[in-house]
Structures are given as structure tokens and as C-alpha cells.
Residue, then its C-alpha position, 0 to 999 in steps of 0.5 A: x220079385x220085380x226086375x228093373x225093365x231096360x229100354x234096348x232101343x236099337x236092340x243092342x247093348x254093350x257086354x260091360x256097360x249095360x248087358x242084359x240080365x239074360x246075358x248076365x245069366x248066360x255069362x255066368x253059366x246060371x242056366x235056371x236063372x237064365x230060363x227065369x229071365x227069359x219067362x219074365x223078359x222074352x224080348x231079351x232073346x232079341x237083344x244083341x250083346x256086343x263088346x268093342x275093342x279099339x283098333x287105331x282109334x277106330x272102334x270095331x266089335x270084338x264080338x257080337x251075339x244074340x243070347x242063343x249064340x252065347x248059349x251054343x258057345x257054352x260046353x254042354x248048354x242044356x237042351x230046354x234053354x236052347x229050346x226056350x231061346x228059339x221059342x222066344x225069338x225064332x229068327x235067332x236061329x237063322x241069323x249069323x254073328x256080324x263078326x264070324x258069320 
């Protein structure tokens, strides 16, 4: 089936307001669904997903991750998904998360 394509522009989306399809699959633990999205939209491997919080009126990141980071935070993620994410966006393996390095 055809999925709606988003224009991410600055390569960052909000986890609540406009998450990527890849993030949604990873977040729900649907590894095969994540692979399917990755095959159809490999660019999503390079899109940062963030969640903001307010601190005394200032907006700050609660967290900010690439899909590779999110998968690696999961308990026992499948190696083939980790490899596919690295293949789609190799730079992800060398980028630290801004909030916790």
C-alpha cells in the first residue's frame, strides 16, 4: 500500500505531534513493521525524533533520538533491524544524543 509521505524539512519531528512512521513502529515494538517502513522510506532513518518539556516557561528537550538510538534502547532488538538502520543512515552510529551523549 501507499503511505503518506511527509516533508520533514529540518530533519526533526516531535514524537507526539508529528512522529515518523518509523518511530511509531519502533515505539510499538513492531520490528517487522519498522523494517517495512525503512525499506519504503529509508530517509526516515536520518530524522531525529524529540520530545520537549517545559522548565519554568522555557522549552527544553526531554529527549532527542535517531531511530537507531531508539532501537538500541529497546530490550533485545533484532540485529537485522539495527543493521538495516545503519545501512540506511551510517552516520547515526557515530552521532551522540544531545541530551545524554
